[in-house]
C-alpha positions as CSV (number, residue, x, y, z in Angstrom):
1,X,110.6,101.6,120.8
2,X,110.7,98.1,122.2
3,X,109.0,98.0,125.5
4,X,107.4,94.7,126.1
5,X,105.4,92.8,127.6
6,X,96.2,85.4,127.5
7,X,94.0,83.9,126.1
8,X,91.5,85.2,123.5
9,X,88.9,86.1,126.2
10,X,91.5,88.2,128.1
11,X,90.5,87.1,131.5
12,X,92.8,87.9,134.4
13,X,92.2,85.2,136.9
14,X,95.0,85.1,139.5
15,X,94.8,81.3,139.3
16,X,96.4,81.5,135.8
17,X,99.5,82.7,137.6
18,X,100.2,79.6,139.6
19,X,103.7,78.2,140.2
20,X,106.2,77.6,142.9
21,X,108.5,80.6,142.9
22,X,109.0,84.2,142.2
23,X,111.2,85.1,139.2
24,X,112.3,88.4,137.8
25,X,110.9,88.7,134.3
26,X,112.7,90.3,131.5
27,X,109.7,91.4,129.4
28,X,108.6,93.9,131.9
29,X,112.0,95.6,131.6
30,X,112.4,95.3,127.9
31,X,113.1,98.9,127.5
32,X,116.0,99.8,125.3
33,X,118.9,101.9,126.4
34,X,118.5,104.1,129.4
35,X,115.2,105.7,128.6
36,X,113.4,103.9,131.3
37,X,115.1,101.9,134.0
38,X,114.4,98.2,134.5
39,X,112.3,98.0,137.6
40,X,113.3,95.7,140.5
41,X,109.7,95.6,141.5
42,X,108.3,94.3,138.2
43,X,108.4,90.7,139.2
44,X,106.1,87.7,138.6
45,X,103.8,86.6,141.3
46,X,102.7,82.9,141.4
47,X,99.8,81.7,143.6
48,X,99.2,78.2,144.9
49,X,97.4,75.9,142.5
50,X,95.1,72.9,143.4
51,X,97.1,70.6,141.1
52,X,100.7,70.4,139.9
53,X,101.7,74.0,139.5
54,X,102.2,75.5,136.1
55,X,105.1,77.9,135.9
56,X,103.3,80.5,133.8
57,X,104.6,84.0,132.8
58,X,102.6,87.1,133.6
59,X,99.0,86.9,132.5
60,X,100.0,83.9,130.3
61,X,97.9,80.9,129.3
62,X,98.4,77.3,130.3
63,X,100.2,75.7,127.3
64,X,98.4,73.2,125.1
65,X,101.2,70.7,124.6
66,X,98.9,68.4,122.6
67,X,99.1,71.0,119.7
68,X,102.6,69.9,119.1
69,X,101.4,66.4,118.0
70,X,100.7,68.1,114.7
71,X,104.4,68.7,114.2
72,X,105.5,65.1,114.6
73,X,108.1,64.1,112.0
74,X,108.1,67.5,110.3
75,X,111.7,68.4,111.2
76,X,115.0,66.5,111.2
77,X,117.2,66.3,114.2
78,X,119.9,68.4,112.6
79,X,117.5,71.2,111.7
80,X,115.9,71.2,115.2
81,X,119.3,71.2,116.9
82,X,120.6,74.0,114.7
83,X,117.6,76.2,115.4
84,X,117.8,75.6,119.1
85,X,121.5,76.3,119.3
86,X,121.9,79.2,116.9
87,X,118.6,81.0,117.1
88,X,116.3,80.3,120.0
89,X,118.5,79.1,122.9
90,X,121.7,81.0,122.3
91,X,122.0,81.9,126.0
92,X,121.7,78.3,127.1
93,X,119.0,76.5,129.2
94,X,118.7,74.1,132.1
95,X,119.6,70.6,130.9
96,X,116.3,69.0,131.9
97,X,114.2,71.4,129.7
98,X,115.2,70.1,126.3
99,X,117.0,66.9,125.6
100,X,117.9,66.2,122.0
101,X,118.4,62.6,121.2
102,X,119.0,60.8,117.9
103,X,115.4,60.2,117.0
104,X,113.5,62.4,119.4
105,X,113.5,65.5,121.5
106,X,112.3,65.3,125.1
107,X,110.8,68.6,126.2
108,X,109.8,69.3,129.8
109,X,106.1,70.3,130.1
110,X,106.0,70.7,133.9
111,X,108.8,70.3,136.3
112,X,106.7,69.6,139.4
113,X,104.8,66.7,137.8
114,X,107.9,65.7,135.7
115,X,105.8,65.4,132.5
116,X,107.5,65.5,129.2
117,X,106.5,65.9,125.5
118,X,108.3,63.7,123.0
119,X,108.9,65.1,119.6
120,X,109.7,62.6,116.9
121,X,112.1,63.7,114.2
122,X,111.9,62.9,110.5
123,X,114.8,60.5,109.7
124,X,115.7,62.4,106.4
125,X,114.8,65.7,104.9
126,X,113.0,63.9,102.1
127,X,110.7,62.2,104.6
128,X,109.6,65.3,106.5
129,X,105.8,65.6,106.8
130,X,104.2,68.9,105.8
131,X,104.3,71.7,108.4
132,X,100.8,72.7,109.6
133,X,100.4,76.5,109.4
134,X,97.8,79.1,108.6
135,X,100.3,81.5,106.9
136,X,102.0,80.9,103.5
137,X,105.6,80.9,102.5
138,X,106.5,83.4,99.7
139,X,107.3,80.5,97.4
140,X,103.9,79.0,98.0
141,X,101.9,82.1,97.0
142,X,100.0,82.0,93.7
143,X,101.8,83.6,90.7
144,X,102.0,87.4,91.0
145,X,99.8,89.4,88.7
146,X,101.4,91.8,86.3
147,X,102.6,94.9,88.1
148,X,101.4,93.4,91.4
149,X,104.4,91.8,93.0
150,X,102.6,91.5,96.4
151,X,99.4,90.1,94.9
152,X,97.7,87.6,97.2
153,X,100.0,88.4,100.2
154,X,98.2,89.0,103.5
155,X,100.0,91.6,105.6
156,X,98.9,92.8,109.1
157,X,100.3,96.2,110.2
158,X,101.0,96.6,113.9
159,X,101.8,100.2,114.8
160,X,103.5,99.9,118.1
161,X,102.1,101.2,121.4
162,X,98.9,103.4,121.6
163,X,99.7,107.0,121.5
164,X,97.0,109.6,122.0
165,X,95.9,110.1,125.6
166,X,97.9,106.9,126.6
167,X,101.3,108.1,125.4
168,X,102.4,109.6,128.7
169,X,101.3,106.5,130.6
170,X,103.3,104.4,128.1
171,X,106.3,106.7,128.6
172,X,106.4,107.2,124.9
173,X,106.0,111.0,125.0
174,X,108.3,114.0,125.2
175,X,108.0,117.6,124.3
176,X,110.6,120.4,123.7
177,X,109.2,123.7,124.8
178,X,106.1,124.6,122.9
179,X,106.8,122.2,120.0
180,X,104.4,119.5,119.0
181,X,104.7,116.5,121.5
182,X,106.5,113.5,120.1
183,X,104.3,110.4,120.7
184,X,105.6,107.2,119.2
185,X,102.2,105.5,119.0
186,X,100.9,108.4,116.9
187,X,104.0,108.6,114.6
188,X,104.0,104.9,113.7
189,X,100.2,104.9,113.1
190,X,100.8,107.7,110.6
191,X,103.5,105.5,108.9
192,X,101.1,102.6,108.8
193,X,98.4,104.7,107.2
194,X,100.8,105.7,104.4
195,X,102.1,102.2,104.0
196,X,98.7,100.5,103.7
197,X,97.5,102.1,100.4
198,X,101.0,101.5,98.9
199,X,100.9,97.8,99.7
200,X,97.3,97.5,98.4
201,X,98.3,99.1,95.1
202,X,101.0,96.4,94.8
203,X,98.3,93.7,95.3
204,X,98.6,92.9,99.0
205,X,95.7,92.4,101.3
206,X,96.3,94.7,104.2
207,X,94.7,94.7,107.7
208,X,95.4,96.9,110.7
209,X,96.0,95.3,114.1
210,X,95.6,98.9,115.5
211,X,94.1,101.7,113.4
212,X,93.4,104.2,116.2
213,X,94.7,105.4,119.5
214,X,92.3,103.2,121.4
215,X,93.5,99.9,122.9
216,X,92.4,96.5,121.5
217,X,92.0,95.1,125.0
218,X,88.8,95.8,126.8
219,X,90.7,95.9,130.1
220,X,91.9,99.1,131.7
221,X,94.5,99.8,134.4
222,X,91.9,99.7,137.2
223,X,91.1,96.1,136.3
224,X,94.7,95.2,137.3
225,X,94.9,96.9,140.7
226,X,94.4,93.8,142.8
227,X,97.0,91.8,140.8
228,X,99.4,94.8,140.9
229,X,99.0,95.0,144.7
230,X,99.8,91.2,145.0
231,X,102.8,91.5,142.8
232,X,104.2,94.3,145.0
233,X,103.5,92.6,148.3
234,X,105.0,89.3,147.1
235,X,108.1,91.2,146.1
236,X,108.9,93.1,149.2
237,X,106.5,96.1,149.3
238,X,104.2,95.1,152.2
239,X,102.1,98.3,152.0
240,X,102.3,99.5,148.5
241,X,101.2,103.1,147.8
242,X,98.2,103.5,145.5
243,X,99.2,106.4,143.3
244,X,102.3,107.9,141.7
245,X,102.9,111.3,143.3
246,X,105.7,112.4,140.9
247,X,106.2,110.8,137.5
248,X,110.0,111.3,137.8
249,X,110.5,109.6,141.2
250,X,112.0,106.1,141.0
251,X,109.6,104.9,143.8
252,X,106.7,105.2,141.3
253,X,107.6,101.6,140.3
254,X,106.5,100.5,143.8
255,X,103.0,101.9,143.4
256,X,99.8,100.0,142.5
257,X,99.0,102.6,139.8
258,X,102.3,102.2,137.9
259,X,102.2,98.4,138.1
260,X,98.5,98.2,136.9
261,X,99.2,100.5,134.0
262,X,102.1,98.2,132.9
263,X,99.8,95.2,133.1
264,X,97.3,97.0,131.0
265,X,99.2,98.6,128.1
266,X,102.0,96.2,127.8
267,X,100.7,92.8,128.7
268,X,96.9,92.7,128.2
269,X,97.1,94.9,125.1
270,X,99.8,92.8,123.3
271,X,98.1,89.6,124.2
272,X,94.8,90.8,122.8
273,X,96.6,91.9,119.6
274,X,98.0,88.4,119.4
275,X,94.5,86.9,119.7
276,X,93.4,89.1,116.8
277,X,96.3,88.0,114.6
278,X,96.0,84.3,115.5
279,X,92.3,83.8,115.5
280,X,90.9,86.3,113.1
281,X,93.4,87.9,110.7
282,X,95.6,84.9,109.9
283,X,98.2,87.0,107.9
284,X,101.2,85.7,106.1
285,X,103.3,88.5,107.7
286,X,103.0,91.0,110.6
287,X,105.0,94.2,110.3
288,X,105.5,95.7,113.8
289,X,106.3,99.4,113.3
290,X,108.3,101.3,115.9
291,X,110.7,104.2,116.3
292,X,113.8,104.0,118.5
293,X,115.1,106.4,121.2
294,X,118.0,107.1,123.4
295,X,117.6,108.1,127.0
296,X,115.8,111.5,127.0
297,X,115.5,112.1,130.8
298,X,112.7,114.4,131.9
299,X,110.1,114.2,129.1
300,X,109.2,117.8,129.7
301,X,112.8,118.9,129.3
302,X,114.2,116.1,127.1
303,X,117.8,115.6,126.0
304,X,118.3,115.6,122.3
305,X,121.2,113.7,120.9
306,X,123.3,113.5,117.7
307,X,122.9,109.7,117.7
308,X,120.7,108.0,115.1
309,X,120.5,104.4,114.0
310,X,118.5,101.5,112.6
311,X,117.8,97.8,113.5
312,X,115.2,95.1,113.0
313,X,114.2,92.2,115.2
314,X,112.9,88.7,114.7
315,X,112.0,86.2,117.4
316,X,114.8,84.2,119.2
317,X,117.5,84.6,121.7
318,X,115.5,83.4,124.7
319,X,117.1,83.8,128.1
320,X,117.6,80.8,130.3
321,X,115.2,82.2,132.9
322,X,112.5,82.8,130.3
323,X,112.7,79.2,129.2
324,X,111.8,78.2,132.8
325,X,108.3,79.4,132.1
326,X,106.2,76.5,130.8
327,X,104.2,78.8,128.4
328,X,107.2,80.6,127.0
329,X,109.0,77.3,126.4
330,X,105.9,75.9,124.7
331,X,105.5,79.0,122.5
332,X,109.2,78.9,121.5
333,X,109.0,75.2,120.5
334,X,105.8,75.8,118.5
335,X,107.4,78.8,116.8
336,X,110.5,76.8,116.0
337,X,108.5,74.0,114.5
338,X,106.3,76.3,112.4
339,X,109.6,77.4,110.6
340,X,108.6,81.1,110.8
341,X,112.3,81.9,111.3
342,X,113.1,80.6,107.8
343,X,110.8,83.1,106.3
344,X,111.2,86.1,108.6
345,X,115.0,86.3,108.7
346,X,115.5,86.7,104.9
347,X,112.5,89.0,104.9
348,X,114.0,91.1,107.7
349,X,117.4,91.2,106.0
350,X,115.9,92.4,102.8
351,X,113.8,95.1,104.4
352,X,116.8,96.1,106.5
353,X,118.9,96.6,103.4
354,X,116.2,98.7,101.8
355,X,115.8,100.8,104.9
356,X,119.5,101.3,105.2
357,X,119.7,102.5,101.6
358,X,116.8,104.8,101.9
359,X,117.6,106.3,105.3
360,X,121.4,106.1,105.3
361,X,121.3,105.1,109.0
362,X,124.1,103.1,110.6
363,X,123.3,99.8,112.4
364,X,122.4,100.0,116.1
365,X,124.8,98.1,118.3
366,X,123.2,96.7,121.4
367,X,125.4,97.7,124.4
368,X,125.1,94.1,125.7
369,X,124.5,90.7,124.1
370,X,122.6,89.5,127.2
371,X,119.2,89.7,125.5
372,X,120.0,89.5,121.8
373,X,121.8,87.6,119.1
374,X,122.8,89.1,115.8
375,X,121.5,87.0,112.9
376,X,121.3,87.2,109.2
377,X,123.7,88.8,106.7
378,X,122.7,92.5,106.6
379,X,124.2,93.3,110.0
380,X,121.0,95.1,111.0
381,X,118.9,92.2,112.3
382,X,118.9,90.8,115.8
383,X,117.0,87.9,117.4
384,X,115.2,88.8,120.6
385,X,112.3,87.3,122.6
386,X,109.6,90.0,122.5
387,X,106.0,89.2,123.4
388,X,104.6,90.2,120.0
389,X,107.3,88.3,118.0
390,X,106.7,85.3,120.1
391,X,102.9,85.2,120.2
392,X,102.0,86.2,116.7
393,X,101.8,82.8,114.9
394,X,103.3,83.8,111.6
395,X,106.5,85.5,110.4
396,X,107.0,88.9,112.2
397,X,109.4,91.6,111.2
398,X,109.9,94.2,113.9
399,X,111.2,97.5,112.6
400,X,113.2,100.0,114.8
401,X,114.4,102.9,112.6
402,X,115.3,106.4,113.7
403,X,116.1,107.8,117.2
404,X,113.1,110.0,118.0
405,X,115.1,112.3,120.3
406,X,118.0,112.7,117.8
407,X,118.3,116.3,116.7
408,X,117.8,115.4,113.0
409,X,114.8,113.1,113.6
410,X,113.2,115.5,116.0
411,X,113.4,118.3,113.3
412,X,111.9,115.9,110.7
413,X,109.1,114.9,113.0
414,X,108.2,118.5,113.7
415,X,108.1,119.1,109.9
416,X,105.2,116.7,109.7
417,X,104.2,114.8,106.6
418,X,104.5,116.4,103.2
419,X,104.9,115.4,99.5
420,X,108.2,116.0,97.7
421,X,111.2,117.3,99.6
422,X,112.0,120.1,102.0
423,X,115.1,121.6,103.5
424,X,115.6,120.3,107.0
425,X,118.8,121.0,108.8
426,X,120.4,122.1,105.6
427,X,119.5,119.0,103.5
428,X,116.6,118.3,101.1
429,X,114.7,115.5,102.7
430,X,111.4,113.7,102.0
431,X,108.9,113.4,104.8
432,X,110.3,111.0,107.5
433,X,107.0,109.2,107.5
434,X,107.1,108.6,103.7
435,X,110.8,107.6,103.9
436,X,109.9,105.0,106.5
437,X,107.0,103.6,104.5
438,X,108.8,103.7,101.1
439,X,111.8,101.8,102.5
440,X,109.5,99.0,103.9
441,X,107.7,98.8,100.6
442,X,110.9,98.6,98.7
443,X,112.1,95.7,100.9
444,X,108.9,93.8,100.6
445,X,108.8,94.1,96.8
446,X,112.4,93.0,96.6
447,X,111.9,90.0,98.7
448,X,108.7,88.7,97.3
449,X,109.6,89.4,93.7
450,X,112.8,87.4,94.1
451,X,111.1,84.6,96.0
452,X,108.4,84.2,93.4
453,X,110.9,84.3,90.5
454,X,113.0,81.6,92.1
455,X,109.9,79.4,92.4
456,X,108.9,79.9,88.8
457,X,112.3,78.9,87.4
């Protein structure tokens, strides 16, 4: 389930949140469907700075605009404009943020100081300089070894959320009667552990971003209590309550406890995972593994549905208000210039096709296009600005198969993992965990085999 969300040292200084205004942030309410309401109290707080204020998203880092100097003359004007218009800024943006001229793009670094970064375009495609990156395109991988179509490929597996004792806090938990609780973090970790040996057998070098139910971040909710209190006060709760009295009450979102938990498991955790990806693992691809859900209401008495579906996500489709944040605008431009999209979209399309064949699931249709843009050719892939897809500095494919609280999926989850096939709801089915893993493997083999063959021709 997609419920989103600093620097490698993970410090939480309030001074890193300096800017001139208070804006509602979308990431804190990136909860699909009606499972959890978007909170009107999950707002960004910005504190006065001693110098020109940086407009930084929640627990974000000051952008290092000088990094973009490495991308000078690596992209043509036409390619830059196409990616801006059709992938990254499909919802528009303020005219002073990005100005595309004939030979350069003028990108706002800081509105208060009126500082701009100038990106120089390559005049022709043949004159483009090489793109600096730590990950490798499929066509640049060494020749595959016999029977090892993924040989040399570095894949990082990112099972979403945490699960375990954190699942209720994450609101990724429900239970039907005395049945085994459904905890997304635990389920996708099981998929990852099935997936890893399969990928290694095919030659890939596989690492786990998370391989337990413990957080990557060293922070805990109590570390964010003061920041949570300031957020609430700044946004109209002058005397915020400390604790949640009833997990089902809407007013829980106005408590220090609820806010500090969000800052812990969604923001600090995902930013720490990004640091692990970017500064240690350096994969060619990150696979974010999730399961979807429809609104289930009371997790102790959840609603089961007949609905089931599939979709995948890649980075893009930034909202105009998100682009107002200096760090998000910088991260978007860096991602655009790295050309991650050119690799992750066909990858996502190919994996989506394999998952659709294996699962037989229909495509999920977002009820609104306010936060997403459909991309690719499979019909199953959307661009969306999620924290992980934005911060991981390599191609990222974000998988969202199955509706956990659908009657069929719930029965398959309760059946657990097993070899072969079993009768579930009157049909012979393989383990849902193996079906998930098998479909991802099939998609990866299909994509990398074809990409390497096209290079060798």
